[in-house]
N, CA, C and O atoms as CSV, one atom per row, in Angstrom:
chain,resi,resn,atom,element,x,y,z
A,1,MET,N,N,0.818,-1.199,0.000
A,1,MET,CA,C,0.000,0.000,0.000
A,1,MET,C,C,0.857,1.257,0.000
A,1,MET,O,O,0.477,2.273,-0.582
A,2,GLY,N,N,2.013,1.187,0.652
A,2,GLY,CA,C,2.915,2.326,0.684
A,2,GLY,C,C,3.420,2.690,-0.701
A,2,GLY,O,O,3.600,3.868,-1.011
A,3,LEU,N,N,3.652,1.673,-1.540
A,3,LEU,CA,C,4.114,1.919,-2.908
A,3,LEU,C,C,3.038,2.636,-3.721
A,3,LEU,O,O,3.350,3.543,-4.493
A,4,VAL,N,N,1.773,2.238,-3.554
A,4,VAL,CA,C,0.665,2.878,-4.271
A,4,VAL,C,C,0.552,4.342,-3.859
A,4,VAL,O,O,0.415,5.214,-4.717
A,5,ILE,N,N,0.607,4.618,-2.586
A,5,ILE,CA,C,0.506,5.999,-2.095
A,5,ILE,C,C,1.689,6.828,-2.593
A,5,ILE,O,O,1.515,7.982,-2.985
A,6,GLN,N,N,2.882,6.251,-2.580
A,6,GLN,CA,C,4.061,6.964,-3.077
A,6,GLN,C,C,3.916,7.273,-4.562
A,6,GLN,O,O,4.276,8.367,-4.997
A,7,LYS,N,N,3.397,6.334,-5.346
A,7,LYS,CA,C,3.196,6.557,-6.783
A,7,LYS,C,C,2.133,7.628,-7.023
A,7,LYS,O,O,2.265,8.430,-7.947
A,8,LEU,N,N,1.082,7.651,-6.205
A,8,LEU,CA,C,0.059,8.698,-6.332
A,8,LEU,C,C,0.655,10.075,-6.051
A,8,LEU,O,O,0.377,11.036,-6.768
A,9,ILE,N,N,1.469,10.162,-5.011
A,9,ILE,CA,C,2.111,11.445,-4.672
A,9,ILE,C,C,3.077,11.854,-5.786
A,9,ILE,O,O,3.067,13.004,-6.225
A,10,ASP,N,N,3.912,10.913,-6.244
A,10,ASP,CA,C,4.853,11.202,-7.338
A,10,ASP,C,C,4.117,11.673,-8.586
A,10,ASP,O,O,4.539,12.622,-9.247
A,11,SER,N,N,3.007,10.998,-8.902
A,11,SER,CA,C,2.227,11.348,-10.090
A,11,SER,C,C,1.642,12.747,-9.974
A,11,SER,O,O,1.702,13.531,-10.922
A,12,ALA,N,N,1.078,13.059,-8.821
A,12,ALA,CA,C,0.479,14.383,-8.625
A,12,ALA,C,C,1.527,15.477,-8.772
A,12,ALA,O,O,1.276,16.488,-9.427
A,13,ILE,N,N,2.682,15.290,-8.179
A,13,ILE,CA,C,3.753,16.289,-8.278
A,13,ILE,C,C,4.203,16.445,-9.729
A,13,ILE,O,O,4.366,17.565,-10.213
A,14,GLN,N,N,4.403,15.333,-10.417
A,14,GLN,CA,C,4.864,15.397,-11.804
A,14,GLN,C,C,3.836,16.058,-12.713
A,14,GLN,O,O,4.205,16.861,-13.570
A,15,ILE,N,N,2.563,15.741,-12.548
A,15,ILE,CA,C,1.523,16.348,-13.386
A,15,ILE,C,C,1.451,17.846,-13.137
A,15,ILE,O,O,1.315,18.623,-14.082
A,16,VAL,N,N,1.540,18.261,-11.876
A,16,VAL,CA,C,1.523,19.702,-11.565
A,16,VAL,C,C,2.718,20.395,-12.216
A,16,VAL,O,O,2.565,21.448,-12.836
A,17,LEU,N,N,3.900,19.812,-12.078
A,17,LEU,CA,C,5.095,20.428,-12.665
A,17,LEU,C,C,5.029,20.458,-14.189
A,17,LEU,O,O,5.393,21.463,-14.800
A,18,PHE,N,N,4.571,19.371,-14.811
A,18,PHE,CA,C,4.500,19.319,-16.261
A,18,PHE,C,C,3.391,20.208,-16.818
A,18,PHE,O,O,3.427,20.578,-17.992
A,19,THR,N,N,2.421,20.548,-16.001
A,19,THR,CA,C,1.308,21.381,-16.445
A,19,THR,C,C,1.538,22.852,-16.144
A,19,THR,O,O,0.829,23.703,-16.680
A,20,LEU,N,N,2.500,23.170,-15.310
A,20,LEU,CA,C,2.715,24.542,-14.865
A,20,LEU,C,C,3.075,25.491,-16.014
A,20,LEU,O,O,2.462,26.551,-16.146
A,21,ILE,N,N,4.049,25.133,-16.840
A,21,ILE,CA,C,4.441,26.019,-17.945
A,21,ILE,C,C,3.309,26.183,-18.962
A,21,ILE,O,O,3.013,27.313,-19.348
A,22,PRO,N,N,2.656,25.088,-19.416
A,22,PRO,CA,C,1.511,25.293,-20.305
A,22,PRO,C,C,0.412,26.138,-19.669
A,22,PRO,O,O,-0.215,26.945,-20.355
A,23,PHE,N,N,0.168,25.966,-18.367
A,23,PHE,CA,C,-0.871,26.744,-17.702
A,23,PHE,C,C,-0.527,28.228,-17.684
A,23,PHE,O,O,-1.385,29.068,-17.957
A,24,ILE,N,N,0.707,28.550,-17.369
A,24,ILE,CA,C,1.128,29.953,-17.357
A,24,ILE,C,C,1.013,30.546,-18.756
A,24,ILE,O,O,0.544,31.673,-18.918
A,25,TRP,N,N,1.443,29.786,-19.773
A,25,TRP,CA,C,1.353,30.247,-21.167
A,25,TRP,C,C,-0.105,30.509,-21.540
A,25,TRP,O,O,-0.420,31.542,-22.132
A,26,TRP,N,N,-1.005,29.564,-21.191
A,26,TRP,CA,C,-2.427,29.719,-21.469
A,26,TRP,C,C,-2.990,30.946,-20.752
A,26,TRP,O,O,-3.752,31.717,-21.336
A,27,ALA,N,N,-2.614,31.123,-19.491
A,27,ALA,CA,C,-3.131,32.240,-18.708
A,27,ALA,C,C,-2.737,33.585,-19.315
A,27,ALA,O,O,-3.493,34.553,-19.238
A,28,ILE,N,N,-1.559,33.637,-19.915
A,28,ILE,CA,C,-1.085,34.887,-20.516
A,28,ILE,C,C,-1.674,35.105,-21.905
A,28,ILE,O,O,-2.029,36.230,-22.256
A,29,THR,N,N,-1.782,34.029,-22.706
A,29,THR,CA,C,-2.117,34.196,-24.119
A,29,THR,C,C,-3.533,33.824,-24.522
A,29,THR,O,O,-4.068,34.436,-25.447
A,30,ALA,N,N,-4.164,32.857,-23.879
A,30,ALA,CA,C,-5.430,32.337,-24.415
A,30,ALA,C,C,-6.547,32.224,-23.394
A,30,ALA,O,O,-7.602,31.669,-23.703
A,31,ARG,N,N,-6.352,32.721,-22.217
A,31,ARG,CA,C,-7.325,32.560,-21.139
A,31,ARG,C,C,-8.710,33.082,-21.500
A,31,ARG,O,O,-9.717,32.504,-21.090
A,32,LYS,N,N,-8.768,34.147,-22.249
A,32,LYS,CA,C,-10.059,34.760,-22.580
A,32,LYS,C,C,-10.767,34.050,-23.726
A,32,LYS,O,O,-11.968,34.240,-23.918
A,33,ASN,N,N,-10.046,33.236,-24.487
A,33,ASN,CA,C,-10.618,32.602,-25.666
A,33,ASN,C,C,-11.123,31.186,-25.442
A,33,ASN,O,O,-12.070,30.769,-26.110
A,34,THR,N,N,-10.532,30.440,-24.536
A,34,THR,CA,C,-10.884,29.029,-24.354
A,34,THR,C,C,-10.505,28.565,-22.961
A,34,THR,O,O,-9.743,29.225,-22.254
A,35,THR,N,N,-11.051,27.412,-22.577
A,35,THR,CA,C,-10.684,26.839,-21.288
A,35,THR,C,C,-9.317,26.164,-21.408
A,35,THR,O,O,-8.877,25.831,-22.508
A,36,PHE,N,N,-8.654,25.966,-20.277
A,36,PHE,CA,C,-7.327,25.364,-20.282
A,36,PHE,C,C,-7.354,23.944,-20.841
A,36,PHE,O,O,-6.501,23.586,-21.653
A,37,LEU,N,N,-8.324,23.130,-20.418
A,37,LEU,CA,C,-8.384,21.744,-20.890
A,37,LEU,C,C,-8.617,21.666,-22.401
A,37,LEU,O,O,-8.020,20.823,-23.071
A,38,ASP,N,N,-9.466,22.522,-22.938
A,38,ASP,CA,C,-9.638,22.561,-24.402
A,38,ASP,C,C,-8.361,23.015,-25.086
A,38,ASP,O,O,-7.997,22.493,-26.140
A,39,TRP,N,N,-7.689,23.974,-24.497
A,39,TRP,CA,C,-6.483,24.541,-25.089
A,39,TRP,C,C,-5.365,23.517,-25.228
A,39,TRP,O,O,-4.622,23.536,-26.210
A,40,ILE,N,N,-5.242,22.611,-24.236
A,40,ILE,CA,C,-4.212,21.585,-24.331
A,40,ILE,C,C,-4.725,20.305,-24.986
A,40,ILE,O,O,-3.963,19.352,-25.147
A,41,GLY,N,N,-5.999,20.265,-25.366
A,41,GLY,CA,C,-6.531,19.130,-26.107
A,41,GLY,C,C,-7.177,18.043,-25.272
A,41,GLY,O,O,-7.468,16.971,-25.804
A,42,LEU,N,N,-7.415,18.270,-23.991
A,42,LEU,CA,C,-8.104,17.278,-23.172
A,42,LEU,C,C,-9.599,17.547,-23.219
A,42,LEU,O,O,-10.147,18.263,-22.381
A,43,LYS,N,N,-10.243,16.956,-24.215
A,43,LYS,CA,C,-11.683,17.139,-24.393
A,43,LYS,C,C,-12.241,15.920,-25.105
A,43,LYS,O,O,-11.497,15.118,-25.669
A,44,ARG,N,N,-13.545,15.793,-25.071
A,44,ARG,CA,C,-14.206,14.686,-25.756
A,44,ARG,C,C,-14.028,14.814,-27.261
A,44,ARG,O,O,-13.982,15.915,-27.809
A,45,ILE,N,N,-13.931,13.679,-27.904
A,45,ILE,CA,C,-13.860,13.665,-29.358
A,45,ILE,C,C,-15.245,13.979,-29.896
A,45,ILE,O,O,-16.218,13.319,-29.530
A,46,LYS,N,N,-15.341,14.965,-30.748
A,46,LYS,CA,C,-16.629,15.354,-31.311
A,46,LYS,C,C,-16.930,14.511,-32.546
A,46,LYS,O,O,-16.033,14.179,-33.321
A,47,ASP,N,N,-18.193,14.174,-32.714
A,47,ASP,CA,C,-18.678,13.433,-33.878
A,47,ASP,C,C,-17.960,12.108,-34.096
A,47,ASP,O,O,-17.780,11.677,-35.236
A,48,ALA,N,N,-17.553,11.465,-33.017
A,48,ALA,CA,C,-16.895,10.163,-33.136
A,48,ALA,C,C,-17.869,9.082,-32.693
A,48,ALA,O,O,-18.657,9.276,-31.767
A,49,LYS,N,N,-17.804,7.986,-33.342
A,49,LYS,CA,C,-18.604,6.843,-32.933
A,49,LYS,C,C,-17.862,6.207,-31.753
A,49,LYS,O,O,-16.840,5.543,-31.929
A,50,GLU,N,N,-18.397,6.423,-30.555
A,50,GLU,CA,C,-17.702,6.027,-29.343
A,50,GLU,C,C,-17.415,4.531,-29.298
A,50,GLU,O,O,-16.376,4.120,-28.781
A,51,HIS,N,N,-18.316,3.713,-29.831
A,51,HIS,CA,C,-18.112,2.272,-29.817
A,51,HIS,C,C,-16.893,1.894,-30.664
A,51,HIS,O,O,-16.061,1.100,-30.225
A,52,LYS,N,N,-16.784,2.443,-31.848
A,52,LYS,CA,C,-15.638,2.145,-32.721
A,52,LYS,C,C,-14.343,2.688,-32.123
A,52,LYS,O,O,-13.300,2.038,-32.200
A,53,THR,N,N,-14.406,3.860,-31.535
A,53,THR,CA,C,-13.224,4.450,-30.904
A,53,THR,C,C,-12.744,3.572,-29.755
A,53,THR,O,O,-11.545,3.334,-29.609
A,54,PHE,N,N,-13.676,3.091,-28.942
A,54,PHE,CA,C,-13.323,2.228,-27.815
A,54,PHE,C,C,-12.674,0.933,-28.301
A,54,PHE,O,O,-11.663,0.502,-27.747
A,55,ILE,N,N,-13.243,0.316,-29.326
A,55,ILE,CA,C,-12.682,-0.933,-29.866
A,55,ILE,C,C,-11.284,-0.678,-30.427
A,55,ILE,O,O,-10.381,-1.490,-30.228
A,56,TRP,N,N,-11.102,0.432,-31.119
A,56,TRP,CA,C,-9.794,0.776,-31.676
A,56,TRP,C,C,-8.762,0.956,-30.554
A,56,TRP,O,O,-7.666,0.400,-30.625
A,57,ILE,N,N,-9.104,1.715,-29.542
A,57,ILE,CA,C,-8.194,1.953,-28.420
A,57,ILE,C,C,-7.870,0.638,-27.706
A,57,ILE,O,O,-6.714,0.388,-27.365
A,58,LEU,N,N,-8.873,-0.195,-27.481
A,58,LEU,CA,C,-8.662,-1.479,-26.826
A,58,LEU,C,C,-7.753,-2.384,-27.651
A,58,LEU,O,O,-6.877,-3.051,-27.100
A,59,SER,N,N,-7.954,-2.413,-28.963
A,59,SER,CA,C,-7.133,-3.258,-29.844
A,59,SER,C,C,-5.677,-2.797,-29.870
A,59,SER,O,O,-4.765,-3.615,-29.754
A,60,VAL,N,N,-5.460,-1.512,-30.019
A,60,VAL,CA,C,-4.096,-0.982,-30.051
A,60,VAL,C,C,-3.418,-1.196,-28.700
A,60,VAL,O,O,-2.239,-1.546,-28.649
A,61,SER,N,N,-4.149,-0.989,-27.610
A,61,SER,CA,C,-3.589,-1.207,-26.274
A,61,SER,C,C,-3.191,-2.664,-26.076
A,61,SER,O,O,-2.131,-2.946,-25.517
A,62,ALA,N,N,-4.025,-3.584,-26.524
A,62,ALA,CA,C,-3.705,-5.011,-26.396
A,62,ALA,C,C,-2.464,-5.361,-27.220
A,62,ALA,O,O,-1.615,-6.127,-26.764
A,63,ALA,N,N,-2.357,-4.811,-28.417
A,63,ALA,CA,C,-1.189,-5.074,-29.262
A,63,ALA,C,C,0.081,-4.555,-28.587
A,63,ALA,O,O,1.092,-5.256,-28.542
A,64,PHE,N,N,0.030,-3.342,-28.069
A,64,PHE,CA,C,1.192,-2.790,-27.378
A,64,PHE,C,C,1.531,-3.593,-26.120
A,64,PHE,O,O,2.706,-3.771,-25.799
A,65,LEU,N,N,0.524,-4.072,-25.417
A,65,LEU,CA,C,0.761,-4.885,-24.226
A,65,LEU,C,C,1.505,-6.166,-24.591
A,65,LEU,O,O,2.456,-6.549,-23.910
A,66,LEU,N,N,1.075,-6.825,-25.657
A,66,LEU,CA,C,1.744,-8.058,-26.085
A,66,LEU,C,C,3.198,-7.802,-26.480
A,66,LEU,O,O,4.097,-8.549,-26.095
A,67,VAL,N,N,3.415,-6.741,-27.251
A,67,VAL,CA,C,4.776,-6.402,-27.655
A,67,VAL,C,C,5.620,-6.041,-26.429
A,67,VAL,O,O,6.782,-6.437,-26.339
A,68,SER,N,N,5.050,-5.304,-25.502
A,68,SER,CA,C,5.775,-4.898,-24.292
A,68,SER,C,C,6.159,-6.094,-23.434
A,68,SER,O,O,7.272,-6.156,-22.911
A,69,VAL,N,N,5.244,-7.041,-23.289
A,69,VAL,CA,C,5.547,-8.238,-22.498
A,69,VAL,C,C,6.701,-9.000,-23.140
A,69,VAL,O,O,7.592,-9.484,-22.441
A,70,PHE,N,N,6.690,-9.109,-24.456
A,70,PHE,CA,C,7.780,-9.792,-25.159
A,70,PHE,C,C,9.108,-9.061,-24.940
A,70,PHE,O,O,10.126,-9.691,-24.654
A,71,ILE,N,N,9.094,-7.748,-25.073
A,71,ILE,CA,C,10.323,-6.968,-24.897
A,71,ILE,C,C,10.834,-7.074,-23.464
A,71,ILE,O,O,12.031,-7.260,-23.243
A,72,ILE,N,N,9.937,-6.957,-22.498
A,72,ILE,CA,C,10.345,-7.061,-21.097
A,72,ILE,C,C,10.906,-8.448,-20.805
A,72,ILE,O,O,11.873,-8.580,-20.054
A,73,TYR,N,N,10.315,-9.470,-21.383
A,73,TYR,CA,C,10.821,-10.832,-21.168
A,73,TYR,C,C,12.233,-10.992,-21.727
A,73,TYR,O,O,13.078,-11.646,-21.116
A,74,THR,N,N,12.483,-10.396,-22.888
A,74,THR,CA,C,13.818,-10.530,-23.481
A,74,THR,C,C,14.854,-9.666,-22.772
A,74,THR,O,O,16.049,-9.951,-22.858
A,75,LEU,N,N,14.432,-8.630,-22.081
A,75,LEU,CA,C,15.351,-7.736,-21.366
A,75,LEU,C,C,15.277,-7.933,-19.854
A,75,LEU,O,O,15.476,-6.980,-19.100
A,76,LYS,N,N,14.997,-9.145,-19.403
A,76,LYS,CA,C,14.703,-9.371,-17.991
A,76,LYS,C,C,15.847,-9.083,-17.031
A,76,LYS,O,O,15.594,-8.860,-15.847
A,77,ASN,N,N,17.075,-9.079,-17.481
A,77,ASN,CA,C,18.204,-8.837,-16.574
A,77,ASN,C,C,18.742,-7.413,-16.658
A,77,ASN,O,O,19.821,-7.131,-16.136
A,78,ILE,N,N,18.011,-6.518,-17.304
A,78,ILE,CA,C,18.455,-5.137,-17.460
A,78,ILE,C,C,17.677,-4.245,-16.496
A,78,ILE,O,O,16.455,-4.357,-16.389
A,79,GLU,N,N,18.375,-3.372,-15.804
A,79,GLU,CA,C,17.754,-2.426,-14.870
A,79,GLU,C,C,16.959,-1.382,-15.647
A,79,GLU,O,O,17.488,-0.752,-16.563
A,80,THR,N,N,15.683,-1.195,-15.282
A,80,THR,CA,C,14.823,-0.216,-15.953
A,80,THR,C,C,14.183,0.700,-14.919
A,80,THR,O,O,14.372,0.531,-13.714
A,81,ALA,N,N,13.425,1.667,-15.409
A,81,ALA,CA,C,12.737,2.598,-14.512
A,81,ALA,C,C,11.695,1.885,-13.658
A,81,ALA,O,O,11.331,2.377,-12.590
A,82,THR,N,N,11.216,0.749,-14.109
A,82,THR,CA,C,10.183,0.022,-13.376
A,82,THR,C,C,10.750,-1.130,-12.537
A,82,THR,O,O,9.993,-1.986,-12.080
A,83,SER,N,N,12.049,-1.160,-12.332
A,83,SER,CA,C,12.665,-2.239,-11.548
A,83,SER,C,C,12.186,-2.255,-10.100
A,83,SER,O,O,12.296,-3.284,-9.433
A,84,GLU,N,N,11.660,-1.148,-9.602
A,84,GLU,CA,C,11.165,-1.123,-8.229
A,84,GLU,C,C,9.959,-2.034,-8.045
A,84,GLU,O,O,9.608,-2.358,-6.911
A,85,PHE,N,N,9.312,-2.458,-9.142
A,85,PHE,CA,C,8.160,-3.349,-9.060
A,85,PHE,C,C,8.566,-4.820,-9.155
A,85,PHE,O,O,7.723,-5.707,-9.023
A,86,LEU,N,N,9.827,-5.074,-9.380
A,86,LEU,CA,C,10.333,-6.429,-9.595
A,86,LEU,C,C,10.076,-7.322,-8.379
A,86,LEU,O,O,10.411,-6.968,-7.249
A,87,GLY,N,N,9.481,-8.474,-8.634
A,87,GLY,CA,C,9.254,-9.457,-7.593
A,87,GLY,C,C,8.066,-9.193,-6.691
A,87,GLY,O,O,7.842,-9.957,-5.752
A,88,LEU,N,N,7.300,-8.153,-6.931
A,88,LEU,CA,C,6.162,-7.832,-6.070
A,88,LEU,C,C,4.892,-8.570,-6.476
A,88,LEU,O,O,3.929,-8.632,-5.712
A,89,GLY,N,N,4.898,-9.127,-7.681
A,89,GLY,CA,C,3.738,-9.879,-8.139
A,89,GLY,C,C,2.538,-8.997,-8.407
A,89,GLY,O,O,2.664,-7.818,-8.735
A,90,ILE,N,N,1.358,-9.606,-8.256
A,90,ILE,CA,C,0.105,-8.933,-8.599
A,90,ILE,C,C,-0.195,-7.757,-7.669
A,90,ILE,O,O,-0.940,-6.853,-8.049
A,91,LYS,N,N,0.366,-7.749,-6.461
A,91,LYS,CA,C,0.082,-6.646,-5.537
A,91,LYS,C,C,0.697,-5.324,-6.009
A,91,LYS,O,O,0.336,-4.261,-5.504
A,92,ALA,N,N,1.620,-5.383,-6.971
A,92,ALA,CA,C,2.215,-4.163,-7.521
A,92,ALA,C,C,1.377,-3.576,-8.656
A,92,ALA,O,O,1.662,-2.473,-9.123
A,93,LEU,N,N,0.347,-4.298,-9.107
A,93,LEU,CA,C,-0.438,-3.847,-10.255
A,93,LEU,C,C,-1.028,-2.441,-10.086
A,93,LEU,O,O,-0.910,-1.640,-11.013
A,94,PRO,N,N,-1.655,-2.098,-8.953
A,94,PRO,CA,C,-2.168,-0.726,-8.827
A,94,PRO,C,C,-1.069,0.331,-8.968
A,94,PRO,O,O,-1.269,1.347,-9.635
A,95,ALA,N,N,0.077,0.101,-8.353
A,95,ALA,CA,C,1.184,1.057,-8.451
A,95,ALA,C,C,1.711,1.129,-9.878
A,95,ALA,O,O,2.068,2.207,-10.352
A,96,ILE,N,N,1.761,-0.002,-10.562
A,96,ILE,CA,C,2.220,-0.027,-11.960
A,96,ILE,C,C,1.270,0.761,-12.843
A,96,ILE,O,O,1.707,1.530,-13.699
A,97,LEU,N,N,-0.036,0.573,-12.639
A,97,LEU,CA,C,-1.022,1.309,-13.443
A,97,LEU,C,C,-0.938,2.812,-13.184
A,97,LEU,O,O,-1.016,3.609,-14.119
A,98,ILE,N,N,-0.781,3.197,-11.929
A,98,ILE,CA,C,-0.632,4.615,-11.603
A,98,ILE,C,C,0.616,5.175,-12.277
A,98,ILE,O,O,0.577,6.253,-12.871
A,99,TYR,N,N,1.716,4.444,-12.183
A,99,TYR,CA,C,2.970,4.876,-12.807
A,99,TYR,C,C,2.810,5.007,-14.318
A,99,TYR,O,O,3.226,6.007,-14.903
A,100,ALA,N,N,2.211,4.006,-14.949
A,100,ALA,CA,C,2.086,4.001,-16.404
A,100,ALA,C,C,1.149,5.090,-16.913
A,100,ALA,O,O,1.446,5.753,-17.907
A,101,ILE,N,N,0.032,5.272,-16.242
A,101,ILE,CA,C,-0.971,6.224,-16.729
A,101,ILE,C,C,-0.611,7.662,-16.372
A,101,ILE,O,O,-0.636,8.539,-17.236
A,102,PHE,N,N,-0.280,7.907,-15.117
A,102,PHE,CA,C,-0.099,9.277,-14.669
A,102,PHE,C,C,1.342,9.773,-14.762
A,102,PHE,O,O,1.575,10.893,-15.216
A,103,ASN,N,N,2.312,8.961,-14.342
A,103,ASN,CA,C,3.703,9.409,-14.381
A,103,ASN,C,C,4.232,9.516,-15.802
A,103,ASN,O,O,5.044,10.395,-16.092
A,104,THR,N,N,3.796,8.659,-16.673
A,104,THR,CA,C,4.350,8.698,-18.027
A,104,THR,C,C,3.337,9.245,-19.029
A,104,THR,O,O,3.546,10.324,-19.583
A,105,ALA,N,N,2.267,8.537,-19.267
A,105,ALA,CA,C,1.363,8.871,-20.370
A,105,ALA,C,C,0.719,10.253,-20.250
A,105,ALA,O,O,0.816,11.051,-21.182
A,106,LEU,N,N,0.075,10.548,-19.146
A,106,LEU,CA,C,-0.641,11.823,-19.021
A,106,LEU,C,C,0.303,13.013,-19.058
A,106,LEU,O,O,0.044,13.989,-19.762
A,107,ALA,N,N,1.381,12.942,-18.315
A,107,ALA,CA,C,2.340,14.058,-18.299
A,107,ALA,C,C,2.933,14.297,-19.681
A,107,ALA,O,O,3.072,15.446,-20.103
A,108,GLU,N,N,3.286,13.225,-20.394
A,108,GLU,CA,C,3.839,13.368,-21.743
A,108,GLU,C,C,2.812,13.958,-22.704
A,108,GLU,O,O,3.150,14.818,-23.517
A,109,GLU,N,N,1.580,13.511,-22.619
A,109,GLU,CA,C,0.537,14.039,-23.504
A,109,GLU,C,C,0.320,15.526,-23.266
A,109,GLU,O,O,0.170,16.292,-24.218
A,110,ILE,N,N,0.300,15.936,-22.020
A,110,ILE,CA,C,0.092,17.356,-21.706
A,110,ILE,C,C,1.218,18.200,-22.284
A,110,ILE,O,O,0.961,19.223,-22.918
A,111,VAL,N,N,2.458,17.785,-22.076
A,111,VAL,CA,C,3.593,18.595,-22.510
A,111,VAL,C,C,3.813,18.504,-24.020
A,111,VAL,O,O,3.871,19.530,-24.697
A,112,PHE,N,N,3.935,17.292,-24.550
A,112,PHE,CA,C,4.354,17.149,-25.937
A,112,PHE,C,C,3.236,17.371,-26.943
A,112,PHE,O,O,3.436,18.073,-27.935
A,113,ARG,N,N,2.071,16.792,-26.712
A,113,ARG,CA,C,1.001,16.949,-27.689
A,113,ARG,C,C,0.067,18.095,-27.347
A,113,ARG,O,O,-0.403,18.805,-28.236
A,114,GLY,N,N,-0.201,18.276,-26.073
A,114,GLY,CA,C,-1.113,19.330,-25.671
A,114,GLY,C,C,-0.503,20.712,-25.707
A,114,GLY,O,O,-1.210,21.693,-25.939
A,115,PHE,N,N,0.788,20.808,-25.485
A,115,PHE,CA,C,1.431,22.123,-25.433
A,115,PHE,C,C,2.343,22.348,-26.630
A,115,PHE,O,O,2.088,23.239,-27.441
A,116,ILE,N,N,3.394,21.559,-26.752
A,116,ILE,CA,C,4.395,21.791,-27.805
A,116,ILE,C,C,3.799,21.623,-29.198
A,116,ILE,O,O,3.951,22.506,-30.042
A,117,LEU,N,N,3.122,20.504,-29.453
A,117,LEU,CA,C,2.562,20.265,-30.790
A,117,LEU,C,C,1.554,21.335,-31.174
A,117,LEU,O,O,1.588,21.850,-32.292
A,118,LYS,N,N,0.666,21.671,-30.264
A,118,LYS,CA,C,-0.359,22.665,-30.596
A,118,LYS,C,C,0.231,24.042,-30.860
A,118,LYS,O,O,-0.254,24.751,-31.742
A,119,ARG,N,N,1.256,24.438,-30.128
A,119,ARG,CA,C,1.858,25.752,-30.345
A,119,ARG,C,C,2.631,25.791,-31.665
A,119,ARG,O,O,2.504,26.746,-32.430
A,120,ILE,N,N,3.431,24.757,-31.932
A,120,ILE,CA,C,4.242,24.754,-33.151
A,120,ILE,C,C,3.365,24.549,-34.387
A,120,ILE,O,O,3.570,25.218,-35.400
A,121,SER,N,N,2.393,23.637,-34.323
A,121,SER,CA,C,1.540,23.404,-35.488
A,121,SER,C,C,0.644,24.600,-35.772
A,121,SER,O,O,0.279,24.840,-36.922
A,122,GLY,N,N,0.286,25.352,-34.735
A,122,GLY,CA,C,-0.498,26.564,-34.956
A,122,GLY,C,C,0.276,27.623,-35.724
A,122,GLY,O,O,-0.316,28.440,-36.430
A,123,ARG,N,N,1.579,27.611,-35.591
A,123,ARG,CA,C,2.418,28.604,-36.253
A,123,ARG,C,C,2.993,28.104,-37.579
A,123,ARG,O,O,3.055,28.861,-38.548
A,124,PHE,N,N,3.415,26.829,-37.631
A,124,PHE,CA,C,4.127,26.320,-38.811
A,124,PHE,C,C,3.402,25.194,-39.542
A,124,PHE,O,O,3.914,24.686,-40.539
A,125,GLY,N,N,2.225,24.793,-39.070
A,125,GLY,CA,C,1.487,23.707,-39.691
A,125,GLY,C,C,1.676,22.394,-38.933
A,125,GLY,O,O,2.634,22.219,-38.179
A,126,PHE,N,N,0.723,21.472,-39.160
A,126,PHE,CA,C,0.720,20.234,-38.396
A,126,PHE,C,C,1.951,19.382,-38.646
A,126,PHE,O,O,2.538,18.865,-37.696
A,127,HIS,N,N,2.358,19.221,-39.899
A,127,HIS,CA,C,3.484,18.333,-40.198
A,127,HIS,C,C,4.777,18.819,-39.536
A,127,HIS,O,O,5.502,18.023,-38.939
A,128,ALA,N,N,5.063,20.095,-39.636
A,128,ALA,CA,C,6.272,20.636,-38.999
A,128,ALA,C,C,6.176,20.500,-37.483
A,128,ALA,O,O,7.145,20.120,-36.825
A,129,GLY,N,N,5.011,20.810,-36.933
A,129,GLY,CA,C,4.820,20.699,-35.495
A,129,GLY,C,C,4.964,19.271,-34.999
A,129,GLY,O,O,5.565,19.024,-33.953
A,130,ASN,N,N,4.411,18.333,-35.754
A,130,ASN,CA,C,4.494,16.928,-35.353
A,130,ASN,C,C,5.931,16.418,-35.417
A,130,ASN,O,O,6.358,15.653,-34.551
A,131,ILE,N,N,6.670,16.831,-36.426
A,131,ILE,CA,C,8.071,16.413,-36.545
A,131,ILE,C,C,8.891,16.979,-35.382
A,131,ILE,O,O,9.675,16.260,-34.763
A,132,VAL,N,N,8.708,18.255,-35.092
A,132,VAL,CA,C,9.482,18.886,-34.013
A,132,VAL,C,C,9.146,18.257,-32.663
A,132,VAL,O,O,10.051,17.919,-31.899
A,133,GLN,N,N,7.854,18.096,-32.360
A,133,GLN,CA,C,7.501,17.530,-31.061
A,133,GLN,C,C,7.934,16.074,-30.954
A,133,GLN,O,O,8.292,15.627,-29.864
A,134,SER,N,N,7.912,15.324,-32.044
A,134,SER,CA,C,8.341,13.932,-31.968
A,134,SER,C,C,9.865,13.835,-31.763
A,134,SER,O,O,10.338,12.940,-31.062
A,135,ILE,N,N,10.615,14.738,-32.362
A,135,ILE,CA,C,12.067,14.761,-32.135
A,135,ILE,C,C,12.364,15.128,-30.680
A,135,ILE,O,O,13.211,14.506,-30.039
A,136,LEU,N,N,11.663,16.139,-30.164
A,136,LEU,CA,C,11.861,16.520,-28.765
A,136,LEU,C,C,11.470,15.382,-27.823
A,136,LEU,O,O,12.151,15.131,-26.828
A,137,PHE,N,N,10.381,14.703,-28.136
A,137,PHE,CA,C,9.956,13.569,-27.320
A,137,PHE,C,C,10.995,12.454,-27.356
A,137,PHE,O,O,11.305,11.856,-26.325
A,138,GLY,N,N,11.526,12.178,-28.530
A,138,GLY,CA,C,12.552,11.142,-28.667
A,138,GLY,C,C,13.812,11.464,-27.907
A,138,GLY,O,O,14.448,10.580,-27.333
A,139,LEU,N,N,14.176,12.745,-27.903
A,139,LEU,CA,C,15.379,13.157,-27.167
A,139,LEU,C,C,15.167,13.024,-25.677
A,139,LEU,O,O,16.069,13.324,-24.896
């Protein structure tokens, strides 16, 4: 339980820090035009067939899970960022999910796609913005 609470605290701190610069930028430049969540792209998909979207997301997630399990199995003796979960079994699952969703995925989406991509693509077009943000993400 201590690991889950620590991951929740770590996640909250990281999300606040990763959201601070985009929030300040929004407050200075776009506060009067749109809400912060819309500005960084956290909103419902409009005119999407939710059933098809859900199936697509589930299928892609399952494919990535299978590939990830294979990669982790082949790299089992290498120290990784998730080595703190090693040997904990199923009781580490809540902490792993918190780490995967909040520490990595949400923070990265806010910074790279919600902030960097939207600012660069608004000025130079989507393709240039996507290339720049993907290079920065890779680095």
